[in-house]
N, CA, C and O atoms as a GROMACS GRO file, in nm:
protein
  440
    1MET      N    1 -12.783   7.909  -5.948
    1MET     CA    2 -12.809   7.820  -6.002
    1MET      C    3 -12.708   7.766  -5.993
    1MET      O    4 -12.595   7.795  -5.953
    2ILE      N    5 -12.778   7.642  -6.053
    2ILE     CA    6 -12.675   7.500  -5.984
    2ILE      C    7 -12.528   7.501  -6.123
    2ILE      O    8 -12.509   7.477  -6.242
    3ARG      N    9 -12.484   7.531  -6.045
    3ARG     CA   10 -12.334   7.505  -6.175
    3ARG      C   11 -12.267   7.384  -6.178
    3ARG      O   12 -12.230   7.323  -6.078
    4ALA      N   13 -12.247   7.344  -6.313
    4ALA     CA   14 -12.157   7.222  -6.357
    4ALA      C   15 -12.007   7.275  -6.342
    4ALA      O   16 -11.949   7.368  -6.398
    5ALA      N   17 -11.958   7.174  -6.236
    5ALA     CA   18 -11.764   7.201  -6.276
    5ALA      C   19 -11.699   7.235  -6.362
    5ALA      O   20 -11.680   7.175  -6.467
    6GLY      N   21 -11.657   7.333  -6.331
    6GLY     CA   22 -11.581   7.397  -6.457
    6GLY      C   23 -11.647   7.457  -6.523
    6GLY      O   24 -11.577   7.513  -6.608
    7VAL      N   25 -11.773   7.483  -6.537
    7VAL     CA   26 -11.811   7.583  -6.682
    7VAL      C   27 -11.837   7.728  -6.605
    7VAL      O   28 -11.868   7.733  -6.486
    8ALA      N   29 -11.828   7.800  -6.656
    8ALA     CA   30 -11.868   7.904  -6.651
    8ALA      C   31 -12.035   7.933  -6.687
    8ALA      O   32 -12.118   7.896  -6.769
    9GLU      N   33 -12.028   8.003  -6.595
    9GLU     CA   34 -12.206   8.128  -6.626
    9GLU      C   35 -12.189   8.270  -6.695
    9GLU      O   36 -12.116   8.360  -6.653
   10VAL      N   37 -12.253   8.271  -6.786
   10VAL     CA   38 -12.239   8.351  -6.888
   10VAL      C   39 -12.409   8.483  -6.797
   10VAL      O   40 -12.478   8.469  -6.695
   11THR      N   41 -12.408   8.541  -6.855
   11THR     CA   42 -12.536   8.663  -6.862
   11THR      C   43 -12.619   8.713  -6.946
   11THR      O   44 -12.664   8.666  -7.051
   12ASP      N   45 -12.637   8.812  -6.893
   12ASP     CA   46 -12.747   8.916  -7.009
   12ASP      C   47 -12.572   8.999  -7.084
   12ASP      O   48 -12.534   8.976  -7.199
   13THR      N   49 -12.516   9.065  -7.011
   13THR     CA   50 -12.441   9.167  -6.930
   13THR      C   51 -12.284   9.105  -7.028
   13THR      O   52 -12.254   9.165  -7.131
   14ASP      N   53 -12.214   9.008  -6.990
   14ASP     CA   54 -12.163   9.013  -7.092
   14ASP      C   55 -12.132   8.855  -7.175
   14ASP      O   56 -12.027   8.797  -7.202
   15PHE      N   57 -12.320   8.809  -7.206
   15PHE     CA   58 -12.297   8.723  -7.318
   15PHE      C   59 -12.226   8.798  -7.489
   15PHE      O   60 -12.119   8.754  -7.533
   16GLU      N   61 -12.271   8.863  -7.532
   16GLU     CA   62 -12.176   8.955  -7.621
   16GLU      C   63 -12.023   8.858  -7.597
   16GLU      O   64 -11.981   8.758  -7.656
   17THR      N   65 -11.961   8.949  -7.472
   17THR     CA   66 -11.814   8.909  -7.493
   17THR      C   67 -11.763   8.820  -7.477
   17THR      O   68 -11.651   8.796  -7.520
   18GLU      N   69 -11.833   8.745  -7.409
   18GLU     CA   70 -11.778   8.584  -7.371
   18GLU      C   71 -11.837   8.445  -7.466
   18GLU      O   72 -11.813   8.324  -7.465
   19VAL      N   73 -11.937   8.546  -7.556
   19VAL     CA   74 -11.942   8.401  -7.647
   19VAL      C   75 -11.975   8.414  -7.774
   19VAL      O   76 -11.935   8.347  -7.869
   20LEU      N   77 -12.092   8.553  -7.773
   20LEU     CA   78 -12.098   8.648  -7.977
   20LEU      C   79 -11.888   8.642  -8.019
   20LEU      O   80 -11.847   8.601  -8.128
   21GLY      N   81 -11.795   8.690  -7.909
   21GLY     CA   82 -11.700   8.733  -7.938
   21GLY      C   83 -11.578   8.656  -7.911
   21GLY      O   84 -11.460   8.688  -7.928
   22SER      N   85 -11.654   8.503  -7.849
   22SER     CA   86 -11.547   8.394  -7.833
   22SER      C   87 -11.433   8.404  -7.987
   22SER      O   88 -11.430   8.475  -8.088
   23GLU      N   89 -11.349   8.291  -7.934
   23GLU     CA   90 -11.188   8.337  -8.098
   23GLU      C   91 -11.335   8.169  -8.090
   23GLU      O   92 -11.431   8.155  -8.166
   24MET      N   93 -11.305   8.102  -8.003
   24MET     CA   94 -11.352   7.968  -8.040
   24MET      C   95 -11.514   7.946  -8.048
   24MET      O   96 -11.590   8.038  -8.018
   25PRO      N   97 -11.563   7.811  -8.092
   25PRO     CA   98 -11.707   7.742  -8.083
   25PRO      C   99 -11.716   7.772  -7.946
   25PRO      O  100 -11.612   7.768  -7.879
   26VAL      N  101 -11.854   7.811  -7.877
   26VAL     CA  102 -11.966   7.785  -7.789
   26VAL      C  103 -12.056   7.723  -7.722
   26VAL      O  104 -12.148   7.803  -7.708
   27LEU      N  105 -12.089   7.595  -7.658
   27LEU     CA  106 -12.155   7.567  -7.688
   27LEU      C  107 -12.243   7.617  -7.516
   27LEU      O  108 -12.190   7.604  -7.406
   28VAL      N  109 -12.400   7.681  -7.544
   28VAL     CA  110 -12.374   7.758  -7.409
   28VAL      C  111 -12.556   7.588  -7.405
   28VAL      O  112 -12.597   7.504  -7.485
   29GLU      N  113 -12.588   7.624  -7.287
   29GLU     CA  114 -12.684   7.546  -7.232
   29GLU      C  115 -12.763   7.672  -7.185
   29GLU      O  116 -12.702   7.778  -7.170
   30PHE      N  117 -12.892   7.664  -7.163
   30PHE     CA  118 -12.994   7.751  -7.130
   30PHE      C  119 -13.084   7.657  -6.996
   30PHE      O  120 -13.140   7.552  -7.028
   31THR      N  121 -13.089   7.696  -6.876
   31THR     CA  122 -13.080   7.658  -6.753
   31THR      C  123 -13.100   7.662  -6.649
   31THR      O  124 -13.006   7.698  -6.578
   32ALA      N  125 -13.196   7.637  -6.599
   32ALA     CA  126 -13.261   7.702  -6.516
   32ALA      C  127 -13.284   7.573  -6.387
   32ALA      O  128 -13.299   7.455  -6.416
   33ASP      N  129 -13.282   7.630  -6.227
   33ASP     CA  130 -13.274   7.565  -6.126
   33ASP      C  131 -13.381   7.468  -6.090
   33ASP      O  132 -13.370   7.367  -6.021
   34TRP      N  133 -13.513   7.527  -6.161
   34TRP     CA  134 -13.646   7.419  -6.086
   34TRP      C  135 -13.631   7.284  -6.204
   34TRP      O  136 -13.732   7.214  -6.215
   35CYS      N  137 -13.497   7.245  -6.302
   35CYS     CA  138 -13.512   7.198  -6.398
   35CYS      C  139 -13.417   7.046  -6.381
   35CYS      O  140 -13.296   7.027  -6.374
   36PRO      N  141 -13.546   6.943  -6.377
   36PRO     CA  142 -13.466   6.830  -6.295
   36PRO      C  143 -13.358   6.797  -6.430
   36PRO      O  144 -13.244   6.800  -6.384
   37PRO      N  145 -13.355   6.772  -6.558
   37PRO     CA  146 -13.322   6.732  -6.675
   37PRO      C  147 -13.194   6.847  -6.662
   37PRO      O  148 -13.076   6.812  -6.661
   38CYS      N  149 -13.222   6.941  -6.656
   38CYS     CA  150 -13.129   7.051  -6.654
   38CYS      C  151 -12.960   7.008  -6.562
   38CYS      O  152 -12.847   7.004  -6.611
   39ARG      N  153 -13.000   6.983  -6.422
   39ARG     CA  154 -12.908   6.926  -6.336
   39ARG      C  155 -12.865   6.756  -6.369
   39ARG      O  156 -12.786   6.688  -6.304
   40GLN      N  157 -12.931   6.721  -6.470
   40GLN     CA  158 -12.847   6.588  -6.473
   40GLN      C  159 -12.751   6.583  -6.602
   40GLN      O  160 -12.679   6.499  -6.656
   41MET      N  161 -12.790   6.727  -6.624
   41MET     CA  162 -12.669   6.766  -6.754
   41MET      C  163 -12.523   6.835  -6.707
   41MET      O  164 -12.429   6.863  -6.781
   42GLY      N  165 -12.532   6.851  -6.581
   42GLY     CA  166 -12.378   6.906  -6.532
   42GLY      C  167 -12.273   6.776  -6.514
   42GLY      O  168 -12.154   6.798  -6.537
   43PRO      N  169 -12.310   6.660  -6.479
   43PRO     CA  170 -12.177   6.603  -6.504
   43PRO      C  171 -12.154   6.575  -6.666
   43PRO      O  172 -12.044   6.607  -6.712
   44VAL      N  173 -12.216   6.539  -6.721
   44VAL     CA  174 -12.166   6.608  -6.859
   44VAL      C  175 -12.119   6.686  -6.876
   44VAL      O  176 -12.008   6.686  -6.930
   45LEU      N  177 -12.191   6.809  -6.832
   45LEU     CA  178 -12.144   6.957  -6.889
   45LEU      C  179 -11.952   6.933  -6.886
   45LEU      O  180 -11.875   6.923  -6.981
   46THR      N  181 -11.915   6.928  -6.692
   46THR     CA  182 -11.832   6.923  -6.656
   46THR      C  183 -11.723   6.841  -6.752
   46THR      O  184 -11.627   6.888  -6.813
   47ALA      N  185 -11.767   6.713  -6.747
   47ALA     CA  186 -11.701   6.648  -6.834
   47ALA      C  187 -11.616   6.670  -6.959
   47ALA      O  188 -11.500   6.641  -6.990
   48LEU      N  189 -11.747   6.751  -7.035
   48LEU     CA  190 -11.705   6.722  -7.138
   48LEU      C  191 -11.649   6.895  -7.183
   48LEU      O  192 -11.612   6.927  -7.296
   49ALA      N  193 -11.656   6.990  -7.060
   49ALA     CA  194 -11.548   7.106  -7.066
   49ALA      C  195 -11.384   7.051  -7.071
   49ALA      O  196 -11.281   7.100  -7.117
   50ALA      N  197 -11.424   6.895  -6.982
   50ALA     CA  198 -11.283   6.896  -6.952
   50ALA      C  199 -11.241   6.865  -7.042
   50ALA      O  200 -11.133   6.916  -7.073
   51GLU      N  201 -11.285   6.795  -7.105
   51GLU     CA  202 -11.241   6.702  -7.242
   51GLU      C  203 -11.215   6.798  -7.370
   51GLU      O  204 -11.103   6.809  -7.420
   52GLU      N  205 -11.317   6.861  -7.414
   52GLU     CA  206 -11.279   6.967  -7.490
   52GLU      C  207 -11.279   7.072  -7.533
   52GLU      O  208 -11.311   7.118  -7.643
   53GLY      N  209 -11.224   7.133  -7.396
   53GLY     CA  210 -11.192   7.285  -7.349
   53GLY      C  211 -11.117   7.347  -7.484
   53GLY      O  212 -11.175   7.430  -7.554
   54GLU      N  213 -11.014   7.311  -7.508
   54GLU     CA  214 -10.922   7.340  -7.622
   54GLU      C  215 -10.934   7.379  -7.738
   54GLU      O  216 -10.859   7.434  -7.819
   55ARG      N  217 -11.084   7.329  -7.738
   55ARG     CA  218 -11.128   7.349  -7.895
   55ARG      C  219 -11.300   7.390  -7.861
   55ARG      O  220 -11.365   7.422  -7.961
   56LEU      N  221 -11.362   7.389  -7.748
   56LEU     CA  222 -11.526   7.404  -7.747
   56LEU      C  223 -11.498   7.488  -7.610
   56LEU      O  224 -11.411   7.458  -7.528
   57LYS      N  225 -11.587   7.595  -7.602
   57LYS     CA  226 -11.573   7.678  -7.463
   57LYS      C  227 -11.784   7.656  -7.425
   57LYS      O  228 -11.887   7.691  -7.483
   58VAL      N  229 -11.755   7.587  -7.311
   58VAL     CA  230 -11.902   7.578  -7.244
   58VAL      C  231 -11.926   7.577  -7.172
   58VAL      O  232 -11.886   7.496  -7.089
   59VAL      N  233 -12.043   7.702  -7.142
   59VAL     CA  234 -12.099   7.768  -7.054
   59VAL      C  235 -12.265   7.764  -7.015
   59VAL      O  236 -12.356   7.719  -7.086
   60GLN      N  237 -12.272   7.801  -6.933
   60GLN     CA  238 -12.418   7.822  -6.874
   60GLN      C  239 -12.462   7.883  -6.877
   60GLN      O  240 -12.372   7.964  -6.855
   61LEU      N  241 -12.598   7.977  -6.893
   61LEU     CA  242 -12.706   8.109  -6.906
   61LEU      C  243 -12.825   8.029  -6.830
   61LEU      O  244 -12.870   7.927  -6.882
   62ASP      N  245 -12.881   8.082  -6.694
   62ASP     CA  246 -13.027   8.042  -6.656
   62ASP      C  247 -13.117   8.200  -6.675
   62ASP      O  248 -13.120   8.323  -6.679
   63VAL      N  249 -13.188   8.058  -6.684
   63VAL     CA  250 -13.309   8.128  -6.803
   63VAL      C  251 -13.362   8.261  -6.705
   63VAL      O  252 -13.369   8.374  -6.752
   64ASP      N  253 -13.400   8.228  -6.555
   64ASP     CA  254 -13.501   8.290  -6.482
   64ASP      C  255 -13.424   8.419  -6.457
   64ASP      O  256 -13.508   8.506  -6.435
   65THR      N  257 -13.292   8.474  -6.449
   65THR     CA  258 -13.220   8.554  -6.449
   65THR      C  259 -13.186   8.695  -6.586
   65THR      O  260 -13.160   8.815  -6.584
   66ASN      N  261 -13.203   8.599  -6.679
   66ASN     CA  262 -13.116   8.666  -6.845
   66ASN      C  263 -13.225   8.654  -6.905
   66ASN      O  264 -13.234   8.568  -6.993
   67PRO      N  265 -13.329   8.734  -6.875
   67PRO     CA  266 -13.410   8.715  -6.987
   67PRO      C  267 -13.424   8.771  -7.168
   67PRO      O  268 -13.494   8.735  -7.262
   68LEU      N  269 -13.308   8.882  -7.148
   68LEU     CA  270 -13.307   8.964  -7.230
   68LEU      C  271 -13.212   8.825  -7.333
   68LEU      O  272 -13.251   8.811  -7.449
   69THR      N  273 -13.126   8.755  -7.296
   69THR     CA  274 -13.010   8.603  -7.395
   69THR      C  275 -13.159   8.573  -7.408
   69THR      O  276 -13.210   8.609  -7.514
   70THR      N  277 -13.238   8.512  -7.316
   70THR     CA  278 -13.329   8.409  -7.334
   70THR      C  279 -13.402   8.476  -7.469
   70THR      O  280 -13.321   8.455  -7.559
   71ASN      N  281 -13.462   8.513  -7.497
   71ASN     CA  282 -13.602   8.605  -7.544
   71ASN      C  283 -13.526   8.571  -7.678
   71ASN      O  284 -13.566   8.508  -7.775
   72ALA      N  285 -13.349   8.658  -7.644
   72ALA     CA  286 -13.312   8.710  -7.781
   72ALA      C  287 -13.299   8.602  -7.849
   72ALA      O  288 -13.241   8.632  -7.953
   73TYR      N  289 -13.330   8.451  -7.845
   73TYR     CA  290 -13.256   8.306  -7.897
   73TYR      C  291 -13.404   8.215  -7.897
   73TYR      O  292 -13.399   8.093  -7.910
   74LYS      N  293 -13.529   8.285  -7.881
   74LYS     CA  294 -13.672   8.224  -7.875
   74LYS      C  295 -13.606   8.022  -7.784
   74LYS      O  296 -13.605   7.908  -7.831
   75VAL      N  297 -13.568   8.073  -7.662
   75VAL     CA  298 -13.528   7.950  -7.607
   75VAL      C  299 -13.672   7.910  -7.513
   75VAL      O  300 -13.690   7.975  -7.410
   76LEU      N  301 -13.711   7.869  -7.527
   76LEU     CA  302 -13.815   7.802  -7.494
   76LEU      C  303 -13.866   7.684  -7.356
   76LEU      O  304 -13.924   7.702  -7.249
   77SER      N  305 -13.815   7.576  -7.419
   77SER     CA  306 -13.760   7.466  -7.324
   77SER      C  307 -13.646   7.432  -7.282
   77SER      O  308 -13.549   7.444  -7.358
   78MET      N  309 -13.631   7.385  -7.162
   78MET     CA  310 -13.479   7.379  -7.091
   78MET      C  311 -13.461   7.217  -7.065
   78MET      O  312 -13.553   7.139  -7.037
   79PRO      N  313 -13.314   7.182  -7.082
   79PRO     CA  314 -13.236   7.257  -7.147
   79PRO      C  315 -13.235   7.243  -7.242
   79PRO      O  316 -13.310   7.160  -7.295
   80THR      N  317 -13.120   7.344  -7.330
   80THR     CA  318 -13.134   7.434  -7.477
   80THR      C  319 -13.002   7.435  -7.489
   80THR      O  320 -12.917   7.467  -7.406
   81PHE      N  321 -12.988   7.386  -7.625
   81PHE     CA  322 -12.846   7.393  -7.584
   81PHE      C  323 -12.814   7.438  -7.762
   81PHE      O  324 -12.847   7.381  -7.866
   82MET      N  325 -12.718   7.597  -7.731
   82MET     CA  326 -12.692   7.665  -7.837
   82MET      C  327 -12.522   7.634  -7.835
   82MET      O  328 -12.443   7.619  -7.742
   83VAL      N  329 -12.499   7.628  -8.038
   83VAL     CA  330 -12.342   7.647  -8.069
   83VAL      C  331 -12.305   7.763  -8.090
   83VAL      O  332 -12.384   7.797  -8.002
   84PHE      N  333 -12.257   7.868  -8.126
   84PHE     CA  334 -12.158   7.969  -8.152
   84PHE      C  335 -12.032   7.982  -8.197
   84PHE      O  336 -11.924   7.987  -8.138
   85ARG      N  337 -12.063   7.986  -8.317
   85ARG     CA  338 -11.933   7.966  -8.372
   85ARG      C  339 -11.933   8.134  -8.464
   85ARG      O  340 -12.022   8.167  -8.543
   86GLY      N  341 -11.824   8.215  -8.430
   86GLY     CA  342 -11.848   8.350  -8.462
   86GLY      C  343 -11.947   8.455  -8.536
   86GLY      O  344 -11.983   8.501  -8.645
   87GLY      N  345 -11.969   8.459  -8.344
   87GLY     CA  346 -12.071   8.523  -8.351
   87GLY      C  347 -12.235   8.492  -8.385
   87GLY      O  348 -12.325   8.576  -8.380
   88GLU      N  349 -12.250   8.336  -8.423
   88GLU     CA  350 -12.369   8.356  -8.482
   88GLU      C  351 -12.380   8.218  -8.386
   88GLU      O  352 -12.294   8.154  -8.325
   89PRO      N  353 -12.578   8.200  -8.405
   89PRO     CA  354 -12.605   8.091  -8.382
   89PRO      C  355 -12.555   7.936  -8.518
   89PRO      O  356 -12.521   7.986  -8.625
   90VAL      N  357 -12.550   7.812  -8.520
   90VAL     CA  358 -12.487   7.722  -8.554
   90VAL      C  359 -12.560   7.593  -8.549
   90VAL      O  360 -12.586   7.501  -8.627
   91ARG      N  361 -12.589   7.634  -8.388
   91ARG     CA  362 -12.697   7.471  -8.440
   91ARG      C  363 -12.753   7.447  -8.243
   91ARG      O  364 -12.724   7.502  -8.137
   92SER      N  365 -12.802   7.386  -8.267
   92SER     CA  366 -12.970   7.374  -8.156
   92SER      C  367 -13.049   7.283  -8.131
   92SER      O  368 -13.126   7.240  -8.216
   93MET      N  369 -13.043   7.239  -8.013
   93MET     CA  370 -13.014   7.097  -7.921
   93MET      C  371 -13.115   7.118  -7.860
   93MET      O  372 -13.113   7.240  -7.844
   94VAL      N  373 -13.244   7.062  -7.794
   94VAL     CA  374 -13.386   7.080  -7.637
   94VAL      C  375 -13.380   6.976  -7.614
   94VAL      O  376 -13.436   6.901  -7.694
   95GLY      N  377 -13.295   6.900  -7.468
   95GLY     CA  378 -13.384   6.815  -7.360
   95GLY      C  379 -13.314   6.739  -7.343
   95GLY      O  380 -13.351   6.646  -7.415
   96ALA      N  381 -13.186   6.698  -7.267
   96ALA     CA  382 -13.146   6.653  -7.174
   96ALA      C  383 -13.092   6.526  -7.294
   96ALA      O  384 -13.166   6.468  -7.373
   97ARG      N  385 -12.928   6.505  -7.276
   97ARG     CA  386 -12.873   6.359  -7.324
   97ARG      C  387 -12.767   6.307  -7.283
   97ARG      O  388 -12.701   6.360  -7.194
   98PRO      N  389 -12.718   6.150  -7.361
   98PRO     CA  390 -12.574   6.112  -7.286
   98PRO      C  391 -12.502   6.218  -7.357
   98PRO      O  392 -12.550   6.280  -7.452
   99LYS      N  393 -12.344   6.246  -7.291
   99LYS     CA  394 -12.279   6.294  -7.317
   99LYS      C  395 -12.220   6.250  -7.514
   99LYS      O  396 -12.188   6.331  -7.601
  100ARG      N  397 -12.225   6.083  -7.527
  100ARG     CA  398 -12.173   6.070  -7.637
  100ARG      C  399 -12.255   6.109  -7.769
  100ARG      O  400 -12.216   6.112  -7.886
  101ARG      N  401 -12.360   6.133  -7.726
  101ARG     CA  402 -12.491   6.159  -7.812
  101ARG      C  403 -12.456   6.340  -7.826
  101ARG      O  404 -12.467   6.384  -7.941
  102LEU      N  405 -12.424   6.425  -7.734
  102LEU     CA  406 -12.409   6.523  -7.765
  102LEU      C  407 -12.286   6.545  -7.819
  102LEU      O  408 -12.292   6.662  -7.856
  103LEU      N  409 -12.162   6.497  -7.851
  103LEU     CA  410 -12.028   6.467  -7.899
  103LEU      C  411 -12.099   6.438  -8.001
  103LEU      O  412 -12.078   6.533  -8.078
  104GLU      N  413 -12.173   6.364  -8.054
  104GLU     CA  414 -12.171   6.342  -8.182
  104GLU      C  415 -12.243   6.468  -8.272
  104GLU      O  416 -12.209   6.491  -8.388
  105GLU      N  417 -12.335   6.536  -8.210
  105GLU     CA  418 -12.396   6.653  -8.268
  105GLU      C  419 -12.287   6.784  -8.237
  105GLU      O  420 -12.315   6.896  -8.280
  106LEU      N  421 -12.184   6.765  -8.172
  106LEU     CA  422 -12.088   6.860  -8.184
  106LEU      C  423 -11.984   6.867  -8.293
  106LEU      O  424 -11.907   6.955  -8.331
  107THR      N  425 -12.017   6.688  -8.348
  107THR     CA  426 -11.843   6.717  -8.446
  107THR      C  427 -11.842   6.781  -8.557
  107THR      O  428 -11.736   6.821  -8.606
  108ASP      N  429 -11.956   6.802  -8.611
  108ASP     CA  430 -11.978   6.904  -8.750
  108ASP      C  431 -11.991   7.085  -8.709
  108ASP      O  432 -12.037   7.175  -8.779
  109VAL      N  433 -11.945   7.091  -8.603
  109VAL     CA  434 -11.949   7.189  -8.563
  109VAL      C  435 -11.786   7.291  -8.471
  109VAL      O  436 -11.748   7.408  -8.467
  110LEU      N  437 -11.739   7.165  -8.416
  110LEU     CA  438 -11.591   7.193  -8.401
  110LEU      C  439 -11.489   7.158  -8.489
  110LEU      O  440 -11.373   7.188  -8.463
   0.00000   0.00000   0.00000
């Protein structure tokens, strides 16, 4: 998987600990190597993780190697972004977007 710098990768195995058990809100990008818009989001996620790291955890999950989590949240399109807070998904967004728009969409969950 092509990982964004400064962004952790989560798997079916550690999703519960890293995402659902996190103290702070978590933005999960459901991504895949074969998805060009996912690759475009790399620099955006890197910047977001660097700027908002104090109040938002940013992680990526490869849908091809983690089918359990992908199916559990009914993710069908890549990239799908989900924000989890207190172990629950509170926001879901589909498709690549510029950082400014992503930040605007995250304002009410941060």
